[in-house]
C-alpha positions in Angstrom: 78.2 -44.1 -81.3 76.4 -47.0 -79.9 72.7 -47.6 -80.1 70.3 -49.3 -77.8 71.1 -53.1 -77.9 68.3 -55.2 -79.3 66.4 -57.1 -76.6 67.0 -60.8 -76.4 64.8 -63.3 -74.5 66.0 -64.2 -71.1 67.7 -67.6 -70.8 64.9 -69.1 -68.7 64.8 -72.8 -68.3 63.1 -74.6 -71.2 60.6 -76.4 -68.8 59.5 -73.1 -67.4 58.8 -71.4 -70.7 55.1 -70.8 -71.3 54.3 -71.5 -67.7 51.8 -69.1 -66.1 52.3 -67.9 -62.5 50.0 -69.5 -59.9 47.3 -67.3 -58.4 43.6 -66.8 -58.2 42.2 -63.5 -59.5 42.4 -60.7 -56.9 39.5 -58.5 -57.9 37.7 -55.7 -56.1 34.3 -57.3 -55.7 31.5 -57.2 -53.1 31.7 -60.9 -52.3 35.1 -62.8 -52.5 34.6 -66.5 -52.3 37.5 -67.8 -54.4 40.6 -68.4 -52.2 39.2 -70.5 -49.3 40.1 -67.8 -46.7 38.3 -67.6 -43.3 36.0 -64.6 -43.7 36.1 -63.7 -40.0 39.0 -61.4 -39.3 40.7 -61.0 -35.9 38.8 -59.3 -33.2 39.8 -55.9 -31.9 41.4 -57.5 -28.8 43.4 -59.9 -30.9 44.5 -57.0 -33.2 45.7 -55.3 -30.1 47.5 -58.4 -28.9 49.2 -58.8 -32.3 50.2 -55.1 -32.3 51.7 -55.5 -28.8 53.6 -58.6 -29.9 55.1 -56.8 -32.9 55.9 -53.8 -30.7 57.7 -56.1 -28.2 60.1 -57.3 -30.9 60.4 -54.1 -32.9 63.5 -53.1 -31.1 65.3 -56.3 -32.1 64.7 -56.1 -35.8 68.3 -55.0 -36.4 69.2 -58.6 -35.4 68.4 -61.8 -37.3 65.4 -63.9 -36.1 65.6 -67.2 -34.4 66.6 -69.2 -37.5 65.1 -72.4 -36.1 61.9 -70.8 -34.7 62.2 -73.0 -31.6 59.6 -71.3 -29.5 57.1 -71.2 -32.4 57.7 -74.9 -33.0 57.0 -75.6 -29.4 53.7 -73.8 -29.6 52.8 -75.6 -32.8 53.5 -79.0 -31.2 51.4 -78.0 -28.2 48.5 -77.1 -30.5 48.7 -80.4 -32.5 49.0 -82.6 -29.4 49.5 -86.3 -30.0 52.6 -86.2 -27.8 54.5 -84.1 -30.3 57.4 -81.8 -29.4 59.3 -79.0 -31.2 61.6 -81.7 -32.6 58.6 -83.1 -34.5 57.6 -79.8 -36.1 58.9 -77.5 -38.7 57.6 -74.1 -39.9 58.0 -72.0 -43.0 56.4 -69.2 -45.1 53.1 -70.9 -45.8 52.6 -74.6 -46.5 53.9 -74.0 -50.0 57.4 -73.3 -48.7 57.1 -76.4 -46.6 56.2 -78.4 -49.7 59.1 -76.8 -51.6 61.6 -77.7 -48.9 60.3 -81.3 -48.8 60.8 -81.6 -52.5 64.2 -80.0 -52.3 65.3 -82.5 -49.7 63.6 -85.6 -51.0 62.9 -84.9 -54.6 65.0 -83.2 -57.2 66.7 -84.2 -60.5 66.3 -87.9 -61.3 63.5 -88.3 -58.7 59.7 -88.4 -58.9 56.7 -87.1 -57.1 53.2 -88.7 -57.3 49.9 -87.0 -56.7 46.3 -88.0 -57.3 44.5 -85.6 -59.6 42.4 -83.5 -59.4 44.2 -82.1 -56.3 46.2 -79.1 -55.2 47.7 -77.5 -58.3 50.8 -76.3 -56.5 52.1 -79.8 -55.9 53.0 -80.4 -59.6 54.1 -76.8 -60.0 56.6 -76.9 -57.1 57.7 -80.3 -58.3 58.5 -78.7 -61.7 60.4 -75.8 -60.0 62.5 -78.3 -58.0 63.3 -80.4 -61.1 61.2 -83.3 -59.7 59.4 -85.3 -62.3 55.6 -85.2 -61.6 53.5 -88.3 -62.0 49.7 -87.6 -62.3 47.9 -90.4 -60.5 44.2 -90.9 -60.7 41.2 -90.9 -58.4 38.0 -92.9 -58.3 34.9 -91.7 -60.0 33.7 -90.2 -56.6 37.2 -88.7 -56.1 38.2 -91.4 -53.6 41.6 -93.1 -53.4 40.8 -96.8 -53.3 43.7 -97.5 -55.7 46.3 -95.2 -54.1 48.5 -98.0 -52.7 48.4 -99.8 -56.0 49.5 -96.7 -57.9 52.3 -96.0 -55.4 53.6 -99.6 -55.7 53.5 -99.3 -59.5 55.2 -95.9 -59.9 57.6 -96.2 -57.0 57.8 -92.4 -56.4 60.3 -90.7 -54.1 57.6 -88.4 -52.8 53.8 -89.1 -52.7 51.2 -86.4 -51.9 47.8 -87.3 -50.4 45.6 -84.2 -49.9 43.0 -84.7 -47.2 40.6 -83.0 -47.2 41.3 -82.7 -50.9 41.4 -79.4 -52.8 39.4 -78.8 -54.9 36.9 -81.7 -54.2 36.8 -81.3 -50.4 36.8 -85.1 -49.9 38.7 -86.8 -47.0 40.8 -89.9 -47.3 40.3 -92.8 -44.8 43.4 -93.5 -42.7 43.6 -97.1 -43.7 44.2 -96.0 -47.3 46.9 -93.6 -46.1 48.5 -96.4 -44.1 48.4 -98.7 -47.1 50.0 -96.1 -49.3 52.8 -95.6 -46.7 53.4 -99.4 -46.6 53.6 -99.4 -50.5 56.4 -96.9 -50.8 60.0 -96.6 -49.8 59.8 -92.9 -50.3 58.2 -90.0 -48.4 54.5 -89.8 -48.0 53.2 -86.3 -47.5 49.6 -85.9 -46.2 48.5 -82.3 -46.9 45.9 -81.4 -44.2 45.6 -77.7 -44.9 41.8 -77.9 -44.2 41.8 -80.4 -41.4 40.1 -78.2 -38.9 37.0 -78.0 -41.1 36.6 -81.8 -41.2 33.4 -83.3 -39.8 33.5 -84.4 -36.2 35.1 -87.9 -35.9 37.3 -87.5 -39.0 40.7 -88.6 -37.8 43.9 -86.9 -38.7 47.0 -88.6 -40.2 48.8 -87.3 -37.1 47.6 -90.4 -35.4 49.7 -92.5 -37.9 53.0 -90.8 -37.2 54.4 -93.1 -34.5 56.7 -95.6 -36.1 56.4 -94.1 -39.5 59.6 -92.1 -40.0 58.8 -91.3 -43.7 55.3 -89.9 -43.0 54.8 -86.1 -43.0 51.6 -84.2 -42.1 51.4 -80.6 -43.4 49.2 -77.9 -41.9 48.7 -74.2 -42.4 47.5 -71.2 -40.4 46.0 -69.6 -43.6 42.6 -71.3 -43.4 40.9 -72.1 -40.1 43.2 -69.8 -38.2 42.2 -66.9 -40.3 45.8 -65.9 -40.7 46.4 -66.1 -44.5 48.3 -62.8 -44.4 50.7 -64.1 -41.8 52.1 -66.8 -44.2 52.8 -69.6 -41.8 52.7 -73.2 -42.8 54.1 -76.1 -40.7 54.5 -79.9 -40.6 54.7 -82.7 -38.1 56.9 -85.7 -38.7 59.8 -87.7 -37.3 62.6 -85.5 -36.0 64.8 -86.7 -38.8 62.6 -84.9 -41.3 63.2 -81.5 -39.6 66.9 -82.2 -39.5 66.8 -82.9 -43.3 65.0 -79.6 -44.0 67.7 -77.7 -42.1 70.0 -78.5 -45.1 67.8 -76.8 -47.7 66.0 -74.0 -45.9 67.2 -70.4 -46.6 69.0 -68.7 -43.7 66.6 -67.0 -41.3 63.6 -67.9 -43.5 61.0 -66.9 -40.9 61.1 -63.3 -39.9 60.9 -62.1 -36.3 57.6 -60.5 -37.0 56.1 -63.6 -38.6 57.1 -65.7 -35.6 55.7 -63.2 -33.2 52.3 -62.9 -35.0 52.0 -66.7 -35.4 52.7 -67.3 -31.7 50.1 -64.7 -30.7 47.6 -66.3 -33.0 48.3 -69.7 -31.4 47.9 -68.2 -28.0 44.3 -67.2 -29.1 43.5 -70.5 -30.7 40.1 -70.8 -29.0 39.0 -67.4 -30.4 40.3 -68.0 -33.9 38.8 -71.4 -34.3 35.4 -70.3 -32.9 34.2 -69.6 -36.4 34.9 -73.1 -37.6 31.5 -74.6 -36.5 29.6 -71.7 -38.2 31.6 -72.3 -41.4 30.9 -76.0 -41.3 27.2 -75.3 -41.0 27.2 -72.8 -43.9 29.1 -75.4 -46.0 26.6 -78.1 -45.3 23.7 -75.7 -46.0 25.1 -74.6 -49.4 25.7 -78.3 -50.4 22.0 -79.0 -49.6 20.9 -75.9 -51.4 23.0 -76.6 -54.6 21.6 -80.1 -54.8 18.1 -78.6 -54.5 18.8 -76.5 -57.6 19.4 -79.7 -59.5 23.2 -79.4 -59.4 25.8 -81.9 -58.2 27.8 -80.9 -55.1 30.6 -83.0 -53.7 30.5 -83.9 -50.0 33.1 -81.6 -48.4 35.2 -81.7 -45.3 36.8 -78.4 -46.1 35.6 -74.7 -46.2 34.6 -74.9 -49.8 32.3 -76.8 -52.1 32.9 -78.1 -55.6 29.7 -78.0 -57.7 28.5 -78.4 -61.2 28.3 -79.5 -63.8 28.0 -76.8 -66.5 28.4 -77.0 -70.2 30.1 -73.6 -70.1 31.5 -73.1 -66.6 33.4 -69.9 -67.6 30.1 -68.3 -68.6 28.6 -69.1 -65.2 31.7 -67.8 -63.5 31.7 -64.6 -65.4 27.9 -64.1 -64.9 28.5 -64.4 -61.1 31.4 -62.0 -61.3 29.1 -59.5 -63.2 27.0 -59.7 -60.1 30.0 -58.9 -57.9 30.4 -62.5 -56.6 33.8 -64.0 -57.2 34.3 -67.8 -57.0 36.9 -70.1 -58.5 37.0 -71.6 -61.9 39.0 -74.7 -61.1 38.8 -78.5 -60.8 37.6 -81.0 -63.4 35.9 -79.6 -66.6 32.4 -78.3 -65.9 32.9 -77.7 -62.2 33.2 -74.6 -60.1 34.4 -74.1 -56.5 32.9 -71.7 -54.0 34.6 -70.9 -50.7 32.4 -70.7 -47.6 31.9 -67.2 -46.4 29.7 -65.5 -43.9 25.9 -66.0 -43.8 25.5 -62.7 -45.7 28.1 -63.7 -48.3 26.5 -67.1 -48.9 23.1 -65.5 -49.2 24.5 -63.2 -51.9 26.0 -66.2 -53.7 22.7 -68.0 -53.7 20.8 -65.0 -54.9 23.3 -64.4 -57.7 23.5 -68.1 -58.8 19.7 -68.3 -58.8 19.6 -65.4 -61.3 22.3 -67.0 -63.4 20.6 -70.4 -63.5 17.3 -68.8 -64.4 18.7 -67.1 -67.5 
């Protein structure tokens, strides 16, 4: 007679033990301002267009999708402009998979990746998952990157990440500093522009630097300004050789037929989906002014969120807001909090709740 065998721990990699999964709290609250989503959902007409696009491909779901997503990449290139073609673009399941594929192709065991902290927390996590050694670079006191090229030259990374606008600070990086960092490295330079559409007018994109720089990659997403976080579509622009390299590491048929159809429909309605950007910029600038009026510090932001503080006990402030059904993000440097920009009504609720908390 045999009994139930004793449970033994799974043989997980040593470097993953104790690691907590990434993810912001998903809570049922009245005002959700913690994941930098666009609060304006698709219109009824766009919902109908998406439904029709899915219906049109539903009869083909017994077949694999276009594994190279050629038509989608054509649409992405047309949206980005700058003379790009489908050969310059690549798409995957959210920008995180794009980053993962870049590190699989250009990072890995025995190689290093450099990022300037505080910045997007998934860059070091994906580096860890791909067995790429992470190097935590530093920022200026105002979160700028005046020493980026110097740090790149010193550490000689295989992959360098520059996030602009930066998450969680919202600050943009001048293109001359990006160009200097590129010149300082023999590796890949990845400019993560997930929030580029929210930048102030006149803020140039690193897309303008692509010609002649075959090791430069610009990452984008449809999760933010395009209000398509649920679609899970990230993409990049780069020299055609980059897309060729990623073909070697991508999973077969990694973008479903439905994902491609929905993303193409969204791109066909770009004007409608981006119509909310100006309103969100105005709300962002207004909340920065208001926060400073409360005696707080708020970083200048080119994104759809604002980093503010500082608090002796930021968790207590975060919890007090949550108790009032307002969810923001406890992230960034010690003492700081981050609020996503929502609708006018949501931002009013945030201000009312924070006013109560500060008055306690």
